[in-house]
NUZA-949726 format. One record per residue (C-alpha): residue in three letters; x, y, z. Coordinates in Angstrom, 1 decimal, decimal comma, always signed. Layout:
! NUZA-949726
<site residu="ALA" px="X" py="Y" pz="Z"/>
...
END
This chain:
! NUZA-949726
<site residu="MET" px="+0,0" py="+0,0" pz="+0,0"/>
<site residu="SER" px="+1,3" py="+3,5" pz="-1,0"/>
<site residu="ARG" px="+2,1" py="+5,9" pz="+1,8"/>
<site residu="LEU" px="+2,2" py="+9,7" pz="+1,8"/>
<site residu="LEU" px="+5,7" py="+11,2" pz="+1,4"/>
<site residu="MET" px="+6,7" py="+14,1" pz="+3,6"/>
<site residu="PRO" px="+3,3" py="+14,5" pz="+5,4"/>
<site residu="LYS" px="+4,2" py="+17,8" pz="+7,2"/>
<site residu="GLY" px="+5,4" py="+19,4" pz="+4,0"/>
<site residu="THR" px="+2,2" py="+18,3" pz="+2,2"/>
<site residu="ALA" px="+0,1" py="+19,7" pz="+5,1"/>
<site residu="VAL" px="+1,9" py="+23,0" pz="+4,8"/>
<site residu="TRP" px="+1,1" py="+23,2" pz="+1,0"/>
<site residu="LEU" px="-2,5" py="+22,1" pz="+1,5"/>
<site residu="VAL" px="-3,1" py="+24,7" pz="+4,2"/>
<site residu="ASP" px="-1,6" py="+27,5" pz="+2,0"/>
<site residu="ASN" px="-3,0" py="+26,6" pz="-1,4"/>
<site residu="THR" px="-6,4" py="+25,0" pz="-0,7"/>
<site residu="THR" px="-9,6" py="+25,6" pz="+1,2"/>
<site residu="LEU" px="-9,6" py="+22,1" pz="+2,8"/>
<site residu="THR" px="-10,7" py="+21,9" pz="+6,4"/>
<site residu="PHE" px="-8,3" py="+21,1" pz="+9,2"/>
<site residu="PRO" px="-9,8" py="+17,6" pz="+9,7"/>
<site residu="GLN" px="-9,5" py="+16,8" pz="+6,0"/>
<site residu="VAL" px="-5,8" py="+17,8" pz="+5,9"/>
<site residu="ALA" px="-5,1" py="+16,0" pz="+9,2"/>
<site residu="ASP" px="-6,7" py="+12,8" pz="+8,0"/>
<site residu="PHE" px="-4,8" py="+12,8" pz="+4,7"/>
<site residu="CYS" px="-1,4" py="+13,6" pz="+6,2"/>
<site residu="GLY" px="-1,8" py="+11,5" pz="+9,3"/>
<site residu="LEU" px="-1,5" py="+14,4" pz="+11,7"/>
<site residu="HIS" px="-3,6" py="+15,7" pz="+14,6"/>
<site residu="GLU" px="-6,2" py="+18,4" pz="+13,8"/>
<site residu="LEU" px="-4,6" py="+20,7" pz="+16,4"/>
<site residu="GLU" px="-1,2" py="+20,3" pz="+14,7"/>
<site residu="VAL" px="-2,7" py="+21,3" pz="+11,4"/>
<site residu="GLN" px="-4,2" py="+24,3" pz="+13,0"/>
<site residu="ALA" px="-0,8" py="+25,2" pz="+14,5"/>
<site residu="ILE" px="+0,7" py="+25,0" pz="+11,0"/>
<site residu="ALA" px="-1,9" py="+27,4" pz="+9,8"/>
<site residu="ASP" px="-1,2" py="+29,8" pz="+12,7"/>
<site residu="ASP" px="+2,6" py="+29,6" pz="+11,9"/>
<site residu="GLU" px="+3,3" py="+28,1" pz="+15,3"/>
<site residu="VAL" px="+4,9" py="+25,0" pz="+14,1"/>
<site residu="ALA" px="+6,6" py="+23,8" pz="+10,8"/>
<site residu="VAL" px="+7,8" py="+27,4" pz="+10,2"/>
<site residu="GLY" px="+10,9" py="+26,3" pz="+8,3"/>
<site residu="ILE" px="+9,3" py="+23,5" pz="+6,4"/>
<site residu="VAL" px="+8,9" py="+24,1" pz="+2,6"/>
<site residu="GLY" px="+5,5" py="+23,0" pz="+1,3"/>
<site residu="GLN" px="+5,4" py="+20,0" pz="-1,0"/>
<site residu="ASP" px="+3,0" py="+20,0" pz="-3,8"/>
<site residu="PRO" px="+1,2" py="+16,6" pz="-3,8"/>
<site residu="ILE" px="-0,2" py="+17,2" pz="-7,3"/>
<site residu="SER" px="+3,2" py="+17,4" pz="-9,0"/>
<site residu="GLY" px="+4,4" py="+14,5" pz="-6,8"/>
<site residu="GLY" px="+1,6" py="+12,3" pz="-8,2"/>
<site residu="GLN" px="+0,1" py="+11,8" pz="-4,8"/>
<site residu="LEU" px="-3,1" py="+13,8" pz="-5,4"/>
<site residu="THR" px="-5,1" py="+15,0" pz="-8,3"/>
<site residu="LYS" px="-6,6" py="+18,4" pz="-8,8"/>
<site residu="GLU" px="-10,0" py="+16,9" pz="-9,2"/>
<site residu="GLU" px="-9,7" py="+15,0" pz="-5,9"/>
<site residu="ILE" px="-8,9" py="+18,3" pz="-4,1"/>
<site residu="GLU" px="-11,8" py="+20,1" pz="-5,7"/>
<site residu="ARG" px="-14,1" py="+17,3" pz="-4,7"/>
<site residu="CYS" px="-13,2" py="+17,5" pz="-1,1"/>
<site residu="GLU" px="-13,3" py="+21,3" pz="-1,1"/>
<site residu="ALA" px="-16,9" py="+21,1" pz="-2,2"/>
<site residu="ASP" px="-17,8" py="+18,6" pz="+0,5"/>
<site residu="PRO" px="-16,2" py="+19,2" pz="+4,0"/>
<site residu="ALA" px="-17,3" py="+15,7" pz="+5,1"/>
<site residu="ALA" px="-15,4" py="+14,0" pz="+2,3"/>
<site residu="ARG" px="-11,9" py="+12,6" pz="+2,8"/>
<site residu="LEU" px="-8,9" py="+12,8" pz="+0,4"/>
<site residu="ASP" px="-7,8" py="+9,5" pz="-1,3"/>
<site residu="LEU" px="-4,2" py="+9,0" pz="-2,1"/>
<site residu="ALA" px="-3,6" py="+8,6" pz="-5,9"/>
<site residu="GLU" px="-2,3" py="+5,3" pz="-7,2"/>
<site residu="SER" px="+1,3" py="+5,7" pz="-8,3"/>
<site residu="ASP" px="+3,0" py="+3,9" pz="-11,2"/>
<site residu="ILE" px="+6,3" py="+4,2" pz="-9,5"/>
<site residu="PRO" px="+7,5" py="+0,7" pz="-8,4"/>
<site residu="GLN" px="+7,3" py="+0,3" pz="-4,6"/>
<site residu="PRO" px="+10,4" py="-0,9" pz="-2,7"/>
<site residu="VAL" px="+10,4" py="-4,6" pz="-2,2"/>
<site residu="VAL" px="+10,3" py="-5,7" pz="+1,4"/>
<site residu="ARG" px="+13,5" py="-7,5" pz="+2,3"/>
<site residu="PRO" px="+12,7" py="-11,2" pz="+3,1"/>
<site residu="LYS" px="+13,5" py="-12,3" pz="+6,6"/>
<site residu="GLY" px="+17,0" py="-13,6" pz="+6,7"/>
<site residu="PRO" px="+19,9" py="-13,9" pz="+9,1"/>
<site residu="ARG" px="+20,0" py="-11,3" pz="+11,9"/>
<site residu="TYR" px="+22,5" py="-8,5" pz="+11,3"/>
<site residu="THR" px="+24,9" py="-8,1" pz="+14,2"/>
<site residu="PRO" px="+27,2" py="-5,0" pz="+14,5"/>
<site residu="VAL" px="+30,8" py="-5,7" pz="+14,2"/>
<site residu="SER" px="+31,4" py="-4,4" pz="+17,7"/>
<site residu="LYS" px="+29,1" py="-7,1" pz="+19,1"/>
<site residu="ARG" px="+30,1" py="-10,1" pz="+17,1"/>
<site residu="GLY" px="+32,8" py="-11,1" pz="+19,5"/>
<site residu="ASP" px="+30,1" py="-11,5" pz="+22,2"/>
<site residu="LYS" px="+28,3" py="-14,2" pz="+20,4"/>
<site residu="PRO" px="+30,2" py="-17,2" pz="+21,9"/>
<site residu="ASP" px="+29,5" py="-15,9" pz="+25,4"/>
<site residu="ALA" px="+25,8" py="-15,6" pz="+24,6"/>
<site residu="ILE" px="+25,8" py="-19,1" pz="+23,1"/>
<site residu="ALA" px="+27,4" py="-20,5" pz="+26,3"/>
<site residu="TRP" px="+24,8" py="-18,8" pz="+28,4"/>
<site residu="LEU" px="+21,9" py="-20,1" pz="+26,3"/>
<site residu="VAL" px="+23,3" py="-23,6" pz="+26,3"/>
<site residu="ARG" px="+23,6" py="-23,6" pz="+30,1"/>
<site residu="ASN" px="+20,4" py="-21,7" pz="+31,0"/>
<site residu="GLN" px="+18,0" py="-22,6" pz="+28,2"/>
<site residu="PRO" px="+18,7" py="-26,3" pz="+27,4"/>
<site residu="ASP" px="+15,4" py="-26,7" pz="+25,5"/>
<site residu="LEU" px="+16,5" py="-24,3" pz="+22,8"/>
<site residu="THR" px="+17,6" py="-26,0" pz="+19,6"/>
<site residu="ASP" px="+20,7" py="-25,0" pz="+17,6"/>
<site residu="ALA" px="+18,4" py="-23,5" pz="+14,9"/>
<site residu="GLN" px="+16,5" py="-21,4" pz="+17,5"/>
<site residu="ILE" px="+19,8" py="-20,1" pz="+19,0"/>
<site residu="GLY" px="+21,1" py="-19,3" pz="+15,5"/>
<site residu="ARG" px="+18,0" py="-17,3" pz="+14,7"/>
<site residu="LEU" px="+17,9" py="-15,6" pz="+18,1"/>
<site residu="ILE" px="+21,4" py="-14,1" pz="+18,0"/>
<site residu="GLY" px="+22,4" py="-14,5" pz="+14,3"/>
<site residu="THR" px="+25,1" py="-17,2" pz="+14,5"/>
<site residu="THR" px="+25,9" py="-20,4" pz="+12,8"/>
<site residu="LYS" px="+25,4" py="-24,1" pz="+13,8"/>
<site residu="PRO" px="+29,1" py="-24,9" pz="+13,7"/>
<site residu="THR" px="+29,8" py="-22,1" pz="+16,2"/>
<site residu="ILE" px="+27,0" py="-23,4" pz="+18,5"/>
<site residu="THR" px="+28,3" py="-27,0" pz="+18,3"/>
<site residu="ALA" px="+31,9" py="-25,8" pz="+19,0"/>
<site residu="VAL" px="+30,8" py="-23,9" pz="+22,1"/>
<site residu="ARG" px="+28,5" py="-26,8" pz="+23,3"/>
<site residu="ASP" px="+31,3" py="-29,4" pz="+22,8"/>
<site residu="ARG" px="+34,0" py="-27,1" pz="+24,3"/>
<site residu="THR" px="+36,0" py="-27,3" pz="+21,0"/>
<site residu="HIS" px="+35,8" py="-23,6" pz="+20,3"/>
<site residu="TRP" px="+39,2" py="-22,0" pz="+19,8"/>
<site residu="ASN" px="+38,5" py="-19,6" pz="+22,7"/>
<site residu="SER" px="+36,6" py="-22,0" pz="+25,1"/>
<site residu="SER" px="+39,0" py="-21,4" pz="+28,0"/>
<site residu="ASN" px="+38,2" py="-17,6" pz="+28,0"/>
<site residu="LEU" px="+34,4" py="-17,8" pz="+27,4"/>
<site residu="THR" px="+32,2" py="-16,1" pz="+30,0"/>
<site residu="PRO" px="+28,5" py="-17,0" pz="+29,8"/>
<site residu="ARG" px="+26,6" py="-13,8" pz="+29,4"/>
<site residu="SER" px="+22,9" py="-13,2" pz="+28,6"/>
<site residu="PRO" px="+22,3" py="-12,2" pz="+25,0"/>
<site residu="VAL" px="+20,0" py="-9,5" pz="+26,3"/>
<site residu="GLU" px="+22,9" py="-8,1" pz="+28,4"/>
<site residu="VAL" px="+25,3" py="-7,9" pz="+25,5"/>
<site residu="GLY" px="+22,6" py="-6,5" pz="+23,1"/>
<site residu="LEU" px="+22,3" py="-9,4" pz="+20,7"/>
<site residu="CYS" px="+18,5" py="-9,7" pz="+21,2"/>
<site residu="THR" px="+15,7" py="-8,2" pz="+23,3"/>
<site residu="HIS" px="+14,1" py="-9,6" pz="+26,4"/>
<site residu="MET" px="+10,9" py="-10,2" pz="+24,6"/>
<site residu="GLU" px="+12,6" py="-12,2" pz="+21,8"/>
<site residu="LEU" px="+14,4" py="-14,3" pz="+24,3"/>
<site residu="ARG" px="+11,2" py="-14,9" pz="+26,3"/>
<site residu="ASP" px="+9,3" py="-15,9" pz="+23,2"/>
<site residu="ALA" px="+12,0" py="-18,3" pz="+22,0"/>
<site residu="ALA" px="+12,2" py="-19,9" pz="+25,4"/>
<site residu="MET" px="+8,4" py="-20,4" pz="+25,6"/>
<site residu="LYS" px="+8,3" py="-22,0" pz="+22,2"/>
<site residu="ALA" px="+11,1" py="-24,3" pz="+23,1"/>
<site residu="ALA" px="+9,5" py="-25,2" pz="+26,4"/>
<site residu="ILE" px="+6,1" py="-26,0" pz="+24,7"/>
<site residu="LYS" px="+7,9" py="-28,1" pz="+22,0"/>
<site residu="ALA" px="+9,9" py="-30,0" pz="+24,7"/>
<site residu="ALA" px="+6,7" py="-30,7" pz="+26,7"/>
<site residu="LYS" px="+5,0" py="-32,2" pz="+23,6"/>
<site residu="ASN" px="+8,0" py="-34,5" pz="+22,9"/>
<site residu="ARG" px="+8,4" py="-35,5" pz="+26,6"/>
<site residu="PRO" px="+7,1" py="-39,0" pz="+27,4"/>
<site residu="ALA" px="+3,8" py="-39,1" pz="+29,4"/>
<site residu="ASP" px="+5,3" py="-40,9" pz="+32,4"/>
<site residu="GLN" px="+8,3" py="-38,6" pz="+32,7"/>
<site residu="PRO" px="+7,7" py="-35,6" pz="+35,0"/>
<site residu="ALA" px="+8,4" py="-32,1" pz="+33,8"/>
<site residu="ASP" px="+11,1" py="-31,4" pz="+36,4"/>
<site residu="ALA" px="+14,5" py="-33,1" pz="+36,4"/>
<site residu="VAL" px="+14,5" py="-36,7" pz="+37,7"/>
<site residu="VAL" px="+16,1" py="-36,9" pz="+41,1"/>
<site residu="GLU" px="+17,5" py="-40,2" pz="+42,5"/>
<site residu="GLU" px="+15,4" py="-41,8" pz="+45,2"/>
<site residu="ASP" px="+18,3" py="-42,1" pz="+47,6"/>
<site residu="ALA" px="+19,0" py="-38,3" pz="+47,3"/>
<site residu="VAL" px="+15,4" py="-37,4" pz="+48,3"/>
<site residu="VAL" px="+14,9" py="-36,6" pz="+52,0"/>
<site residu="GLU" px="+11,4" py="-36,8" pz="+53,3"/>
<site residu="GLU" px="+10,1" py="-33,7" pz="+55,0"/>
<site residu="ASN" px="+8,8" py="-35,6" pz="+58,1"/>
<site residu="ALA" px="+11,8" py="-38,0" pz="+58,5"/>
<site residu="GLU" px="+13,5" py="-37,8" pz="+61,9"/>
<site residu="PRO" px="+17,3" py="-37,9" pz="+62,2"/>
<site residu="THR" px="+18,5" py="-41,3" pz="+63,4"/>
<site residu="LEU" px="+21,7" py="-42,3" pz="+65,1"/>
<site residu="PRO" px="+24,0" py="-45,2" pz="+64,1"/>
<site residu="GLU" px="+23,1" py="-48,6" pz="+65,5"/>
<site residu="GLU" px="+26,3" py="-48,9" pz="+67,6"/>
<site residu="MET" px="+25,4" py="-45,7" pz="+69,4"/>
<site residu="MET" px="+21,7" py="-46,6" pz="+70,1"/>
<site residu="GLY" px="+22,6" py="-48,6" pz="+73,2"/>
<site residu="LYS" px="+24,7" py="-45,7" pz="+74,7"/>
<site residu="VAL" px="+21,9" py="-43,2" pz="+74,7"/>
<site residu="GLU" px="+19,7" py="-43,4" pz="+77,8"/>
<site residu="LYS" px="+16,2" py="-42,3" pz="+77,5"/>
<site residu="ALA" px="+15,2" py="-39,5" pz="+79,8"/>
<site residu="PRO" px="+12,6" py="-40,4" pz="+82,5"/>
<site residu="GLU" px="+9,1" py="-39,2" pz="+82,1"/>
<site residu="PRO" px="+8,3" py="-36,2" pz="+84,4"/>
<site residu="THR" px="+6,0" py="-36,9" pz="+87,3"/>
<site residu="LEU" px="+3,2" py="-34,8" pz="+88,7"/>
<site residu="GLU" px="+5,4" py="-33,5" pz="+91,6"/>
<site residu="ASP" px="+8,1" py="-32,4" pz="+89,1"/>
<site residu="LEU" px="+5,6" py="-30,4" pz="+87,1"/>
<site residu="TRP" px="+3,6" py="-29,0" pz="+90,0"/>
<site residu="PRO" px="+5,5" py="-29,1" pz="+93,3"/>
<site residu="THR" px="+2,6" py="-27,7" pz="+95,2"/>
<site residu="ALA" px="+0,5" py="-30,7" pz="+94,3"/>
<site residu="LYS" px="+2,6" py="-32,9" pz="+96,6"/>
<site residu="ASN" px="+1,8" py="-30,8" pz="+99,6"/>
<site residu="ALA" px="-1,9" py="-30,7" pz="+98,7"/>
<site residu="ASN" px="-2,1" py="-34,5" pz="+98,6"/>
<site residu="GLU" px="-0,5" py="-35,1" pz="+102,0"/>
<site residu="PRO" px="-2,9" py="-35,5" pz="+104,9"/>
<site residu="SER" px="-2,9" py="-32,5" pz="+107,3"/>
END
């Protein structure tokens, strides 16, 4: 879809050369009605040169005359024969040269903290290649001894939202591929689990050396009870 070029310059020209209302100019140029009024009052856009939309092929004289006759009408952008720029297809993420040295650190962080992410997801997230990811994962990278795991958000290779979305997609995919009988959390060995209500026990050879304390009697708890039970 065609878009208006230089909207403020076009608004300046329309205000100076037509009798269009402020709402009509604001709607066509994508501005606020008060901003168009400020342009007419020379409060803003003082140094902006007006751009003729007729000579630029964005409006026709007939279209302007139609809207001048009907204040409720709205201007329609003229169809242009000029080829529109082709949207660049989504490809590898561009990384500035100053940040490319931080990619191995970000890969190490993702491999350690986001194990559900696949190599393809990591590559799309920070714009790296699968051989580099494999080298960092297998510790065969030429600089493995000096790698410091750092979040890709911290080093500026991606945004927090992008990292969160990638992690959520990876978690959902991993949950679908996980067997039904396997819990979501990591499996913990049974002998490493300590029951909450388990009481500490002593070795068997020490059990005989520990004497059980005698039960307290009524006289121990309430000494006055002994005197009360004695006959007077």
